[in-house]
LOSEZA-60797 format. One line per 3 residues: their letters; for each residue x, y, z of N, C-alpha, C. Coordinates in Angstrom, 3 decimals. Layout:
N
a = X:Y:Z:X:Y:Z:X:Y:Z | ... $
***
This chain:
213
xxx = 1.356:-29.895:11.684:1.954:-29.953:10.188:3.025:-28.447:10.159 | 4.198:-28.782:9.825:5.189:-27.522:9.490:4.783:-27.534:8.126 | 5.022:-25.946:8.416:4.942:-24.951:7.058:5.946:-24.565:6.559 $
xxx = 6.262:-24.874:5.443:7.765:-24.648:4.759:7.407:-23.765:3.298 | 8.994:-23.082:3.257:8.454:-21.834:2.398:8.072:-21.587:1.032 | 7.204:-23.033:0.113:6.334:-23.706:-0.760:5.660:-23.003:-0.089 $
xxx = 4.698:-23.552:0.944:3.352:-23.770:1.214:2.996:-22.593:1.311 | 4.172:-21.799:1.977:3.725:-20.139:2.575:3.165:-19.579:1.075 | 4.091:-19.785:-0.194:4.579:-18.844:-1.147:3.116:-19.724:-1.829 $
xxx = 2.559:-20.481:-2.170:1.136:-21.141:-2.327:-0.203:-20.425:-1.855 | 0.165:-19.908:-0.193:-1.368:-19.337:0.224:-1.055:-17.684:-0.132 | -0.225:-17.171:-1.124:-0.193:-15.817:-1.542:0.079:-15.813:-3.195 $
xxx = -0.311:-17.026:-3.796:0.265:-17.005:-5.202:-1.226:-17.572:-5.982 | -1.597:-16.096:-6.336:-3.230:-16.631:-7.119:-3.177:-17.582:-8.056 | -4.394:-17.666:-8.613:-4.804:-18.552:-9.974:-3.990:-17.983:-10.773 $
xxx = -3.513:-16.625:-11.277:-2.793:-16.154:-12.710:-1.474:-16.822:-12.546 | -1.178:-16.837:-11.431:0.247:-16.826:-10.541:1.132:-16.239:-10.143 | 0.061:-15.043:-10.042:1.130:-13.551:-9.419:0.926:-13.498:-7.942 $
xxx = 2.301:-13.402:-7.377:2.079:-13.521:-5.713:2.020:-11.759:-5.367 | 0.835:-11.656:-4.290:0.350:-10.783:-3.508:0.247:-11.023:-1.995 | 0.888:-10.373:-1.527:0.894:-10.341:-0.128:0.334:-9.009:0.395 $
xxx = -0.458:-8.942:1.594:-0.731:-7.409:2.102:-1.327:-8.029:3.190 | -1.021:-7.050:4.595:-1.511:-6.799:5.700:-2.141:-5.612:5.874 | -3.046:-5.740:7.007:-3.623:-4.428:7.782:-2.882:-3.274:7.888 $
xxx = -2.646:-2.103:7.533:-1.575:-0.806:7.961:-2.423:0.105:8.731 | -3.318:-0.355:9.028:-4.555:0.576:10.641:-5.445:-0.178:11.243 | -5.692:0.298:12.164:-6.610:-0.611:13.304:-7.899:-0.878:12.585 $
xxx = -8.349:-2.288:12.282:-9.432:-2.401:12.013:-10.698:-1.599:13.071 | -11.370:-0.900:12.233:-12.998:-0.651:12.932:-14.081:-1.365:12.240 | -14.875:-2.414:12.932:-15.334:-3.161:11.994:-17.546:-2.448:12.673 $
xxx = -18.219:-3.120:11.850:-19.603:-3.094:11.861:-20.132:-4.622:11.128 | -20.836:-4.771:11.402:-21.635:-6.068:10.991:-23.068:-5.560:10.913 | -23.344:-6.184:9.286:-24.792:-6.265:9.457:-25.655:-7.328:8.716 $
xxx = -27.017:-7.067:9.452:-27.850:-8.275:9.118:-27.934:-9.927:10.371 | -27.275:-9.622:11.241:-27.347:-10.652:12.216:-28.094:-9.685:13.519 | -28.213:-11.112:14.640:-28.870:-10.497:15.682:-27.467:-10.536:16.796 $
xxx = -27.996:-10.165:18.080:-26.773:-9.622:18.623:-25.992:-10.462:18.947 | -26.681:-11.996:19.608:-25.780:-13.153:20.239:-24.292:-13.304:18.655 | -24.837:-13.715:17.031:-23.943:-13.564:16.343:-23.340:-12.691:16.258 $
xxx = -23.205:-11.185:16.573:-22.392:-9.966:16.851:-21.346:-10.157:17.642 | -21.594:-10.883:18.837:-20.817:-11.166:19.650:-20.059:-12.363:19.399 | -20.332:-13.126:18.503:-19.564:-14.139:18.142:-18.644:-13.801:17.216 $
xxx = -18.799:-12.841:16.139:-17.871:-12.237:15.143:-16.909:-11.382:15.902 | -17.336:-10.423:16.759:-16.594:-9.848:17.327:-15.656:-10.520:18.591 | -15.874:-11.610:19.177:-14.791:-12.487:19.642:-13.801:-12.981:18.572 $
xxx = -14.383:-13.670:17.220:-13.054:-14.273:16.812:-12.117:-13.279:16.225 | -12.798:-11.708:15.728:-11.671:-10.786:15.349:-11.141:-10.358:17.031 | -11.364:-10.454:17.647:-10.318:-9.795:19.213:-9.499:-11.393:19.169 $
xxx = -9.820:-12.288:19.341:-8.589:-12.863:19.013:-7.133:-13.372:17.928 | -8.029:-13.114:16.721:-6.979:-12.661:15.945:-6.501:-11.680:15.675 | -6.768:-10.626:16.396:-6.064:-9.284:16.406:-4.884:-9.514:17.551 $
xxx = -5.609:-10.055:18.394:-4.387:-10.194:19.858:-3.352:-11.250:19.251 | -4.169:-12.264:18.553:-2.899:-13.262:18.021:-1.437:-12.380:17.172 | -2.353:-11.439:16.038:-1.627:-10.551:15.552:-0.745:-9.698:16.047 $
xxx = -0.906:-9.557:17.276:-0.232:-8.105:17.519:-0.843:-6.789:16.841 | -2.130:-6.471:16.329:-2.947:-5.735:15.624:-3.489:-4.997:16.431 | -4.284:-4.134:15.871:-5.213:-3.363:17.004:-6.255:-2.730:16.601 $
xxx = -7.537:-2.651:17.241:-9.055:-2.204:16.711:-9.099:-0.883:17.088 | -10.407:-0.432:16.794:-10.488:1.076:16.946:-12.118:1.418:17.193 | -12.579:2.239:17.327:-14.080:2.504:17.282:-14.138:3.185:15.443 $
xxx = -13.373:3.896:15.104:-13.827:4.190:13.842:-12.798:4.572:13.071 | -12.642:4.379:11.954:-11.636:5.007:10.927:-11.436:6.311:10.927 | -10.496:7.461:10.919:-10.758:8.326:10.138:-11.390:8.957:8.831 $
xxx = -10.719:7.985:8.143:-11.217:8.390:6.787:-12.089:7.370:6.415 | -12.469:6.275:6.787:-13.983:5.520:6.727:-14.947:5.198:7.411 | -14.544:5.528:8.576:-15.710:5.546:9.650:-15.337:3.625:10.577 $
xxx = -16.402:3.122:9.223:-16.021:1.540:9.520:-15.161:1.012:8.450 | -14.055:0.149:8.731:-13.055:-0.138:7.403:-13.166:-1.650:7.278 | -13.731:-2.100:8.000:-13.973:-3.992:8.035:-15.859:-4.143:8.069 $
xxx = -16.439:-4.233:6.990:-17.800:-4.442:7.441:-18.232:-5.928:6.715 | -19.137:-6.859:7.503:-19.442:-7.369:7.295:-20.746:-7.793:7.222 | -21.410:-8.338:5.977:-22.664:-8.649:5.598:-23.599:-9.542:5.414 $
xxx = -24.076:-9.703:6.329:-25.119:-11.322:6.267:-26.722:-10.944:5.386 | -26.679:-11.819:4.051:-27.980:-11.844:3.725:-28.593:-12.731:3.030 | -29.848:-13.543:2.750:-30.326:-14.122:1.972:-30.539:-14.320:0.562 $
xxx = -30.330:-12.939:0.116:-30.260:-13.208:-1.446:-29.286:-12.184:-2.309 | -27.901:-12.677:-3.010:-27.552:-11.540:-3.569:-27.938:-10.294:-3.881 | -28.934:-10.169:-4.652:-29.717:-9.190:-5.157:-29.980:-7.870:-3.918 $
xxx = -29.865:-8.205:-2.950:-29.970:-7.320:-1.478:-29.212:-6.647:-1.553 | -27.946:-6.944:-1.939:-26.504:-5.665:-2.248:-27.142:-4.572:-3.037 | -27.996:-4.684:-4.080:-28.263:-3.697:-4.988:-29.053:-2.483:-4.108 $
xxx = -29.686:-3.303:-3.318:-30.566:-2.340:-2.742:-29.963:-1.664:-1.618 | -28.710:-1.898:-1.199:-28.198:-1.159:-0.228:-27.811:0.411:-0.424 | -28.035:1.348:-0.003:-27.548:2.489:-0.083:-26.212:2.825:-0.742 $
xxx = -25.778:3.473:-1.463:-24.123:3.557:-1.359:-23.002:2.559:-1.447 | -24.005:1.238:-1.664:-22.793:-0.229:-2.275:-22.301:0.058:-3.299 | -22.929:0.671:-4.128:-22.207:0.648:-5.622:-21.110:1.747:-5.503 $
xxx = -20.850:2.685:-4.350:-19.636:3.731:-4.188:-18.778:2.969:-3.465 | -18.728:1.959:-2.770:-18.279:1.086:-2.294:-17.348:-0.022:-2.834 | -18.659:-0.607:-3.785:-17.490:-1.966:-4.451:-17.668:-1.626:-5.870 $
xxx = -17.111:-0.934:-6.864:-17.100:-0.909:-7.782:-17.718:-2.216:-9.043 | -17.973:-1.638:-10.088:-19.220:-2.779:-10.777:-19.967:-3.987:-10.269 | -20.811:-2.982:-9.109:-21.477:-4.055:-8.494:-22.422:-4.998:-9.428 $
xxx = -23.525:-4.504:-10.022:-24.286:-4.658:-10.961:-23.701:-5.943:-11.759 | -22.700:-5.977:-12.312:-21.727:-6.858:-12.904:-21.422:-8.180:-12.046 | -20.809:-7.390:-11.211:-20.331:-8.384:-10.220:-21.415:-9.326:-9.417 $
xxx = -23.117:-8.558:-8.732:-23.735:-9.395:-8.249:-24.340:-10.519:-9.213 | -24.584:-10.359:-10.603:-24.541:-11.084:-11.720:-23.700:-12.569:-11.786 | -22.270:-12.152:-11.730:-21.396:-13.586:-11.738:-21.008:-13.916:-10.454 $
xxx = -21.362:-13.465:-9.419:-21.681:-14.524:-8.233:-23.086:-15.389:-8.238 | -23.853:-14.780:-8.408:-25.179:-15.526:-8.586:-25.166:-16.654:-9.740 | -24.563:-16.317:-10.482:-24.353:-17.212:-11.772:-23.235:-18.709:-11.652 $
xxx = -22.070:-18.180:-10.290:-21.275:-19.265:-10.146:-21.885:-19.987:-8.858 | -23.405:-19.185:-8.527:-23.760:-19.914:-6.990:-23.040:-19.963:-5.985 | -21.905:-18.720:-5.814:-21.297:-18.209:-4.919:-22.363:-17.559:-3.534 $
xxx = -21.337:-18.362:-2.505:-22.204:-17.861:-0.914:-21.304:-16.990:-0.320 | -19.952:-16.603:-1.049:-19.109:-15.370:-0.153:-18.206:-14.707:-0.846 | -17.888:-13.518:-0.176:-17.361:-12.706:-1.293:-17.058:-11.939:-0.535 $
xxx = -14.998:-11.242:-0.646:-14.072:-10.584:-0.001:-13.750:-9.444:-0.789 | -14.041:-8.408:-0.809:-13.205:-7.258:-1.605:-12.496:-6.282:-0.294 | -11.048:-6.001:-1.154:-10.545:-5.233:-0.223:-9.893:-3.804:-1.101 $
xxx = -9.592:-2.613:-0.040:-9.102:-1.551:-0.780:-7.895:-1.428:-0.131 | -6.650:-0.911:-0.908:-5.628:-0.940:-0.256:-5.125:0.906:-0.259 | -4.099:1.167:0.522:-3.511:2.672:1.037:-2.643:2.821:-0.242 $
xxx = -1.665:3.718:-0.447:-0.427:4.128:-0.936:0.408:3.489:-0.789 | 0.775:2.807:0.049:1.830:1.045:0.312:1.175:0.186:0.176 | 0.201:-0.185:-0.607:-0.373:-1.256:-0.693:-1.060:-2.211:0.444 $
xxx = -0.914:-1.807:2.035:-1.749:-2.146:2.732:-3.075:-2.255:2.552 | -3.218:-3.209:3.340:-4.818:-3.481:3.657:-5.412:-2.062:4.053 | -6.377:-1.490:3.767:-6.977:-0.164:4.607:-8.947:-0.531:4.810 $
xxx = -9.255:-1.337:3.726:-10.872:-1.825:4.089:-11.341:-3.405:3.204 | -12.004:-3.759:3.984:-12.291:-5.326:3.924:-14.169:-5.021:3.658 | -14.383:-5.866:2.273:-15.891:-5.761:2.710:-16.273:-7.416:2.479 $
xxx = -17.086:-7.923:3.427:-17.330:-9.399:3.877:-18.840:-9.264:3.517 | -19.229:-10.436:2.342:-20.331:-10.426:1.703:-20.647:-12.182:2.426 | -21.398:-12.611:3.072:-22.219:-13.912:3.769:-23.607:-13.830:2.751 $
xxx = -23.908:-14.788:1.831:-24.835:-15.497:1.228:-25.960:-16.385:2.025 | -26.298:-16.431:3.280:-26.452:-17.153:3.805:-27.385:-18.420:3.068 | -27.323:-19.488:2.176:-27.624:-20.034:1.524:-27.706:-21.346:2.548 $
xxx = -27.940:-22.982:2.351:-28.134:-23.701:3.033:-27.085:-24.241:3.756 | -25.659:-24.548:2.826:-24.481:-24.866:3.324:-23.727:-23.901:4.167 | -23.864:-22.321:4.332:-23.325:-21.300:5.534:-24.344:-21.501:6.579 $
xxx = -25.541:-21.548:6.566:-26.381:-21.750:7.500:-26.219:-23.160:8.348 | -25.564:-23.859:7.893:-25.324:-24.769:8.630:-24.006:-25.094:9.000 | -23.469:-23.854:9.250:-22.090:-23.966:9.498:-21.896:-23.443:11.010 $
xxx = -21.785:-24.166:12.257:-21.469:-23.439:13.354:-21.296:-22.061:13.794 | -21.817:-20.973:14.159:-21.913:-19.003:13.704:-20.262:-19.221:14.354 | -19.610:-19.914:15.204:-18.040:-19.510:15.846:-17.511:-20.268:14.745 $
xxx = -17.553:-20.967:13.888:-16.836:-21.765:12.841:-16.654:-20.671:11.674 | -18.337:-20.438:11.451:-18.109:-19.205:10.095:-17.628:-17.834:10.223 | -17.399:-17.279:11.695:-17.006:-16.214:12.179:-15.620:-16.019:12.041 $
xxx = -14.722:-17.142:12.568:-13.562:-17.411:12.679:-13.141:-17.606:11.148 | -13.754:-18.447:10.359:-13.109:-18.682:9.230:-13.161:-17.357:8.416 | -14.160:-16.685:8.732:-13.922:-15.068:7.529:-13.531:-14.312:8.001 $
xxx = -12.947:-14.143:9.990:-12.199:-13.109:10.425:-10.765:-13.669:9.798 | -10.381:-15.009:9.851:-9.079:-15.155:9.185:-8.378:-14.854:8.052 | -9.552:-14.661:7.264:-9.406:-15.074:5.287:-9.308:-13.025:5.128 $
xxx = -10.055:-12.209:6.243:-10.109:-10.821:6.012:-8.715:-10.255:6.826 | -7.931:-10.725:7.194:-7.096:-10.338:8.170:-5.971:-10.122:7.270 | -5.344:-10.997:6.311:-3.997:-10.955:5.237:-4.871:-10.786:3.967 $
xxx = -4.488:-10.613:2.963:-4.726:-10.692:1.307:-4.137:-12.105:1.420 | -4.920:-13.209:1.598:-4.766:-14.318:1.096:-4.759:-14.795:-0.423 | -3.916:-15.751:-1.359:-4.641:-16.722:-2.409:-5.796:-16.769:-2.331 $
xxx = -6.529:-16.284:-3.868:-7.882:-16.761:-4.157:-8.343:-18.323:-4.190 | -6.949:-18.682:-4.024:-7.062:-20.587:-3.645:-6.603:-21.205:-2.675 | -6.125:-20.291:-2.023:-5.442:-20.640:-0.504:-6.375:-21.862:0.066 $
xxx = -7.538:-21.327:0.429:-8.317:-22.556:1.289:-9.372:-23.600:0.841 | -9.214:-23.800:-0.837:-10.085:-24.496:-1.469:-9.669:-25.414:-1.049 | -8.570:-26.188:-0.731:-8.202:-27.944:-0.431:-8.208:-28.103:1.039 $
xxx = -8.037:-26.799:1.645:-7.788:-27.086:2.982:-8.159:-25.614:4.124 | -9.060:-26.320:4.723:-9.518:-25.146:5.844:-8.444:-24.431:6.652 | -8.873:-23.241:6.463:-7.744:-22.295:7.597:-7.950:-22.647:9.202 $
xxx = -9.115:-23.850:9.441:-9.433:-23.778:10.436:-8.874:-25.537:11.104 | -9.118:-26.030:11.965:-9.001:-27.260:12.728:-9.847:-28.035:13.763 | -10.250:-28.573:14.181:-10.716:-29.494:15.173:-10.052:-30.106:16.087 $
xxx = -10.355:-29.379:17.459:-9.634:-29.969:18.602:-10.674:-30.669:19.431 | -10.596:-31.714:19.779:-12.144:-32.016:20.817:-13.027:-31.209:20.165 | -13.986:-31.012:21.244:-15.306:-30.093:20.765:-15.128:-28.688:20.284 $
xxx = -14.188:-28.190:19.921:-13.990:-26.968:19.487:-13.407:-27.170:18.538 | -13.292:-25.733:17.495:-12.830:-25.523:16.331:-11.793:-24.582:16.692 | -10.813:-24.497:16.193:-9.651:-23.717:16.340:-8.669:-23.082:14.782 $
xxx = -8.005:-22.529:15.182:-7.456:-21.490:14.122:-6.354:-22.972:13.676 | -5.884:-23.451:12.472:-4.839:-24.086:12.719:-3.169:-23.548:12.945 | -3.081:-24.494:13.722:-1.212:-23.308:14.592:-0.557:-23.010:13.673 $
xxx = -0.497:-24.314:12.062:0.423:-23.352:11.517:0.037:-22.063:10.768 | -1.583:-21.925:10.320:-1.698:-20.612:9.858:-1.348:-19.858:10.695 | -2.094:-19.792:12.568:-2.103:-19.084:13.340:-0.007:-18.644:13.370 $
xxx = 0.508:-19.195:13.155:2.420:-18.587:13.159:2.191:-18.038:11.947 | 1.601:-17.952:11.162:1.938:-17.378:9.642:1.385:-15.865:9.813 | 0.027:-15.516:10.456:-0.585:-14.566:11.001:0.448:-13.713:11.765 $
xxx = 0.841:-14.340:13.128:1.659:-13.704:13.855:3.038:-13.035:13.032 | 3.173:-14.214:12.272:4.670:-13.210:11.426:4.226:-12.456:10.257 | 3.284:-12.698:9.494:3.072:-11.766:8.775:2.904:-10.470:9.207 $
xxx = 2.864:-10.073:10.339:2.200:-8.902:11.301:3.632:-8.662:12.111 | 4.685:-8.920:11.972:5.765:-8.317:12.482:6.274:-7.299:12.359 | 6.442:-6.203:13.110:6.965:-4.828:12.132:8.016:-4.790:11.644 $
xxx = 8.865:-5.490:11.557:9.828:-5.724:10.745:9.663:-5.974:9.390 | 8.625:-6.790:8.969:8.381:-6.753:7.698:7.192:-6.109:6.988 | 7.479:-5.559:5.753:6.690:-4.954:5.123:5.104:-5.166:5.259 $
xxx = 3.972:-3.809:4.642:2.897:-4.579:4.971:2.374:-5.427:3.529 | 3.029:-4.461:2.607:2.705:-5.771:0.959:3.855:-6.079:0.330 | 3.623:-7.367:-0.176:4.950:-7.485:-1.231:4.280:-8.359:-2.481 $
xxx = 4.794:-7.972:-3.665:4.397:-8.535:-4.641:5.670:-9.624:-5.605 | 6.688:-10.231:-4.428:8.059:-10.902:-5.081:7.747:-11.984:-3.772 | 7.880:-13.252:-4.558:7.493:-14.549:-3.879:8.445:-14.603:-3.010 $
xxx = 9.590:-13.658:-2.670:10.748:-14.046:-1.798:10.249:-13.183:-0.792 | 9.136:-13.109:-0.565:8.862:-12.808:0.438:8.483:-14.011:1.349 | 8.123:-14.878:0.773:7.439:-15.999:1.575:8.543:-16.656:2.616 $
xxx = 10.088:-16.479:1.915:11.147:-16.803:2.593:11.283:-15.975:4.170 | 10.743:-14.399:4.062:11.166:-13.727:5.045:10.083:-13.984:6.107 | 8.402:-14.248:5.406:7.880:-14.969:6.361:8.251:-16.486:7.188 $
xxx = 8.810:-16.746:6.534:9.300:-18.617:6.946:10.034:-18.128:8.010 | 11.184:-16.998:8.026:12.116:-16.791:8.343:11.538:-16.103:10.217 | 10.759:-15.734:9.891:9.662:-15.031:11.095:9.073:-16.379:11.677 $
xxx = 8.360:-16.786:11.230:7.920:-18.030:11.880:8.552:-18.762:12.609 | 10.191:-19.533:12.057:10.977:-19.978:13.011:11.427:-19.248:14.105 | 11.781:-17.802:13.827:12.113:-16.980:14.684:10.661:-16.808:16.017 $
xxx = 9.341:-16.776:15.756:8.362:-16.907:16.633:8.220:-18.459:17.154 | 8.358:-19.482:16.713:8.277:-20.379:17.262:9.360:-21.083:18.362 | 11.169:-20.529:18.370:11.884:-20.136:19.019:11.751:-19.693:20.097 $
xxx = 10.943:-18.414:20.362:10.591:-17.857:21.097:9.711:-18.240:22.189 | 8.362:-18.804:21.492:7.634:-19.702:22.490:7.747:-20.945:23.167 | 9.468:-21.246:22.368:9.978:-22.442:23.685:10.923:-22.442:24.440 $
***
């Protein structure tokens, strides 16, 4: 499926009709909580794959935050309230947990940004209910990393997943892969709040497709 400028714009246009685009402005220093070693390696593999695709970088530590991509796996939202210091990382944690429980959410991502508007931290919370528990680890990890690599719209993937099935493998959709690659092109700004940025992304996608031919 070829992605048009309107499709790109929709992926960064929120439910309130505001356009917001941001990519990471610093190397990603990840940490994962609540999983066994095998799952940890799956998450690490997904992160390495998307990082290579974007031409971005990973690091052991972040100078300011230590770890700037934190992924939490747990079985009950209330567990977040017991994590030391979590209320300092995520504002209004108590009301947020109540809201997530009320809407029966099983995942939530919270971003922090630097002075240029670039992503400087992302916190991913996965409440492993029966639905998420039924998803293969590779699929869940790739989906979460993709959704953490850009500031997508809150409605971006409600109708269609960023992933696709190829044979017996789950892969990143080629159009989404091309968009992520374009989004990290050094000539583009790290953040934008004007929908015209979709045209710039589209142009870089076309250039990237041409370079690959």
